[in-house]
C-alpha positions, 0 to 999 in steps of 0.5 A: 123611235117608233116603228109600227108593224103590219101584221106581216111584219111590214112596217107601216112607218117609221117615225121619231121625235126630237125636241128643240128649244126656241134660241133667241137668234131664231126670233124676229123683230116681234120675238116670234120664230121667224119663218125660215127658222123652221127649216133648221128644225125640220133638218134637226129631225132629219138628222135624228131620224137618220141616227135613230134608223141607220140612215145618216148622211155620213152614210149617204157620203160613204155610198158616195151620194148626196140627198139635197132637198129638193121640195119643202112645203111648210104650213104655219099653224101657231107662233112659237117664241123665245125659250119654248120647247118644241117637239118635231115629229118626223115620219118616213113616207114610204115612197119607192125610187131615188127619193126620201120623203118625210112629213113633220109635225111641230108642236108645243108639248107645254099646252098642245099647240100645233105650231106647223106641219111640213113635208120634204122630199130629197133626191139622190145625186153623186158627189157632183150633184148629177141625179141618181135615176135608180134607187141606190142599192144601200136604200133598197137594203134599208128599205127592205130591213124596215119592211118598206 
């Protein structure tokens, strides 16, 4: 877990990592990680980020909210295969409003290969899927607690 701070005590970024081992079910017929499997790795990273920084999905639900991913971009840079250990680094992208934005880097630590980079955006909705226009109070408090 990493929280970098400026001289005024405000965070410049929140970042953490999660390691994932490529499973047989995640590769395609040429034994490389199927492109859709990376979506799961990004989810693993968001869940770990939430646990470490107090922003878990259970927090949203307690507040009567959901945070669906509405935008995702993945750039594939290298290949990974069965049993590779990958490191997914997730960084909170400082933003305003009723949304969360994250940047990701996926590497293979064994040889330093960059496997993929990605970005996601999540918007807050109520439990019926209606978009929340104003920033939820708990997000304002979370951002303030982390100097965001």
